[in-house]
N, C-alpha and C positions, 0 to 999 in steps of 0.2 A: 596400895591402889586406892585412891579416893574418888568416887563417884558423886556428884549432887545433881540431882534432877528436882527442881523445886517448882511448886505451882505459881500460878500467876499471882502477884500481889494485888491487894484489894484496891489500891489507888486507881484513879481514872488514867488512862493512858494519853489523853488528849492535851492537858495543859503543858505547854513547852515553850520556855523562853527562846525567841528568836530575835536577835538584834545585832547591829553592827557596832555597838558599843560595848566593850569589854566591862565597863562599869557596871552593866545591866545584869551580870553574871556573878553570884556569889562565889568567893575561893572555895572550893571543895575540900573537905577534910578527910573523905574516905568513908564516913558515916552516911552520906546520900545514897538513895537507892542507885543512881547512875554510876556511882564510884565505888560501892561498896566491895567489889572483887579486887580493884585494880591496887598494886603496890604505889601507894602515892610517893614514895621517895624517887621511885623511877621516872615519874611524870611531873615531879615538882617543877622542873625547869621550864616547862611549857605553860605554866600558870601565871607567868610574869613575863613582860616584854623583854626581848633581849636586843638591846641597840646595836649588837655587833652580828646579829642574824643576817645572813646572806639571802640569796633567791635562788629559786629552782628554775631552770630553762629547760625548754623541750627542742628536740631535734626529730624531724620527721618528714620533710619533704614540703611541697608548695602549699599543702592544706594546713600546715602547723604554722603558727605565729607567736612570736614573743612580743608582747605589747606592754604598755604601761597600766596600773591599776585603774585608771579612768573607763577603761574599755571592758571591765569586769562586769557582769550581769548584777541584777539587784537582789540577788540570792542572800538570804540572812542566815548567819551562823547559828547554831543551836547548843553550843557549849562554850566555855570560857576559852580553852586553846585554839579552838577555831576562830573566835572572835579576836582574839590577840594577834593570830596570824593574819586574818584578813585586814586588820588595821595596819598591819606591818610590812605587807608585801610590796615588792618593787618591781615584780615582773608578773605577767599572767600569760599562761600558755593556753592558746586558743586552737582546737581543732574545728574547722568549718567545713561541713559537708553541705554542698548546695542543694536545693530543692530538686527533686526528681532524679538526681544522681545515682547511679547504681554501679558501686565500685567491686569490681572483681577481686581485688587483691586487698588485705588488711592494711591499714594505716598503722604503721609501726613507730610509736612516740617513745624516745628514750629520754628519761628525765634526769638532770644531773644539777647537783648542787654545787654552788661556788664558795662554800663556806663550812666549817664543821657543823653549824646550827643553820637551818634555813627555813624560811616561811614559803609554802607552796600553794599555788592556786591555778587548777587547771579547769578548763571548760571545754566540753565536747558539745557542738551544737549540730543536730542534724535536720536540715531542712524538710519541709512536708513532701511526702512520697518518695523520700530516697531510702536507699538501702545500703548500708556499709557495716564493716567491723573494724574496730579500733583496739590495738593492744598497746597499753602502757607498760612500758618497762621501767620499774623503779629499783635501780641497783646502786645507788649511790651510797657512800658508806657515812654521810651526814645524818645527825638526828633532824627528822622532818616533821613539821606540824602544819595543818592547813586544810585544805578541800579540794574534791574531785566535783564539779557541778556538771550535770548532764541536761540537755534540753532535747527531746525527742519530739519532732514536728508531727503535726497530724498525718496519720496513715503511713508514718516512716518506720522502717525496720532497722534497728540499731543493735549491735552487740558490741559490749566494752568488756574487755578482758584486762585486768590490772595484775601484774605480778610483781610482788614485793619480795625481792631478794636482796636485802640490804641487812648488814649487821648492826645497824644503828637503833634508835629508837624513832617509833612513828605514831603520830596521832593525827586522825584525819576524819572529817565528815565527807561522805559520799553521798551527794544529794541529787536524785533523779526526777524529773518532770515529764511526764508521759501524756502527749496530745491524743485527741479524738482518734479512736480506732489504730492507735500506734502500737508497735511490738517492740518491746526491750529485753534484752538478756544482758545482765551483768554478772561477771564472775571475778570473785577476788582469789587470788592464787597467793597465799601467805606462808612463805617456806623459810623465812629468815627474820631478823629482828630481835634484839634483846627484850624490848618492852613495845608491843603494839596494841593500839586501840583504834580501831575502825568502826565508825557510825555509818552505815548505809542506810539512807531513807527513800522511799518512793512516794510520790504525789501524782495524783491523776488531774489533768487540765481538760479533760472532757470524757464522755461515756466511750466504752468500747476498748479502753486501753488494756493491753496485756504486759504484764511484768514477770520475769523469771530471775531470781536472786540465786546465784549459785557459788560455793565456796569451797575451797581446798585448802587445809592449813595443816602445817607440820610443826611441831614443838618438841625440841629435846634440849637437854642440859637444864639451865635455869630459865628458859625463856617463858614470857608472859604473853599470851596472844588472846585479844579480845574483840570479838565481833558481835556489836549490839544493832539489830536491825529494827527499822521502824516502817511498817506499810501502812499508809494513810489512805483509807478506801471512802472517799466522799462523793464519788461519782457512780452512776449506776451502770450495770452490765459490764463490769471491769473483772479481770482475773489477775492473780498473784499466786506464784509458787517459788517456795523458798526451800532450798536443798543445800545444807552446808555438811562435809564431812572432814573430821580431823583426826589425826594419827599422832600420839604422844609417845615419847620414849624419855626415860630417865627419871629419878626419883623429884627432881625439883621443878620439872616441866609442869605449866598450869595454863590452861585454855579456859576461856569463857564463851559461850555464845547465849545471846539473848534475842529472843525473837518476839516482837511486839507487833500485833496486827490489830489495828483499830477499823471496824466497819461502822460507819456512821449511819445516822438514820436514813438519809437521803441515798445511801448505796444500795439499792435494791438490785437483786438479780446477779450478785457478784459471786465469783468462786474463788476460795483462797485456801491454800495449804502450806504449812511449813513444817521442815523436818530437819533434824539435826542428829547425826551419827559420829561416835566418836570410838576409835580403836586405840586401846592401851596395848602397846607393843612389849611393854615391860613393867615391872612392879614399880610402885610408887607415884607416877604421875597423877594429876588432879585434874578432873574435867567437870565444869560447872555448866549445865544446859538448862535453860529457863525459857520455855515456850509460854508466851502469852497471847490470849485471843479474846477481844473485847466487842462485843455485837450489840450494838443499839438498834437493830432491826432483826426480825426473824425471817423476813422475806429475801432469802438467799438461795442460790443454787448449791452451794456447799461450802463448809467451814471447817478445818480441823487442823490438828498438829500432832507431831510426834517426836519422841526423843528418846535414844538410847545410847549406852555407854557399855562397852564390853572389852573383854582381855582378847589378846590374839588367840585365835583359834587353833589348838595345837592338833586337833583332828585333822584339820585341813592341810597342816603341815606335814603331819604322819602320811596321810594319803598321798601326798605328792612326792614324799621322800622314797615311799614304798615303791613307787613307779620309776625309780632311778633319776630323779631329780635332785640335784645337790641343795643342801639346806639354804645356802645363801640365795639361790637362784628361786627355791620354793618360797622362801619369806617374802621375795620381790614379787613373786606372782600374787600372793595374798595381798600384798598391800596394793599392787597395781590394780587387782580386780575390785578392790574396796573403793578406790577413786573413780572407775571406770565409768560409774552411774553418773557422775557429775560432769568429768571431761568429755564423755561422748555425747553430751549435749549440745557442745560448741560448735560452731560453725567451721572455725579455723582448726582443720583437721591435722594440719602439719604442724601446729603448735603442742599437740597432746603429747607426742613422743617426748619433745623437749623439757615439757613439765615432769613428766614421769620420770625422765632422767635425773632433772635436779632433785627430786624427792629421793630417788635410789641412791644418788651420790651422798646426800645428807644422811641418809640412814646406813651407810656403807654396806648396800645389800648387793654391789656389784654392777656392772654394765647393763643398761636396758638393752643393747644390741643382741644379747645371747637369747632374747625372748622374741617371739612372733611380733613383728612391728605392725601387721595388719588388724592387730586386735587388742586395743587399749583397754 
């Protein structure tokens, strides 16, 4: 078992290159702070343009469009793989939610690549005063790099859940801009991928915005999963809450969670918290957890972070078995309960069971139907 919980680095979190030009980004060597955990050999192909790269297209009904690159927003990539992908995209998937619309059913978008390697660009645009839930299903077998860009209009309420269930490699920037008094919930469910690097970020376009960033991830075998979050508080009276939980199994599994929260001088009256929990199901996996919090003002409602990594609780397992529950079901109950805090925050309740079932299948813990479906 290897556990690494590290203090915030001394460097300022604010300076970040943002550009459409890949040449503005140096080619990483693995010694940089942003890349120091990553197995560079697995991500090397994302650092140069692939002339044979295909496109990712989306299917999901009348609100989902596949358009040309010229219709993409003016979002700027913040790392080299994303800049290369943005320069090379041939298709943009756009989910348009009209202003004032209230959608009772989630918009389910199935994303598929047309080549073994593909560049992806997805944009979700929620109009002012709208309310909607979007589920992005990423289950293609291709290696994918690119971005998911979310715009939440003033006073809108948007939930976006992205399920990554693909065996390939994946590198993506997930950027969200939140309008005045808007509410955003974003959840990353990462249960597959040989090497995954996801960079969620949140920016506020006006005061009163609320963001909740959630994550569930499962690593086994020799999987590498990295989630590197950045929340940029530059508007007053906003909130952010980050909760990521991961389970690891196998001696070669490695996960990385980095949470960066920057509270700028103008961001008075904000409330922010970030938490990462990791559950080690076997001996050997490595979980790196690095919470960072930088305050440029002391005039805040609250600010904090927490991180913990621990082994599977054998006492819980013994307690359940002593009451006649078979071992495989008991293990599933413990894992299920570990993730319940995150999944229980989502509006799309009917998808919770599906996510738990996928996790159970990956762990070989049996069928979720043997458990009580009313209590995730």
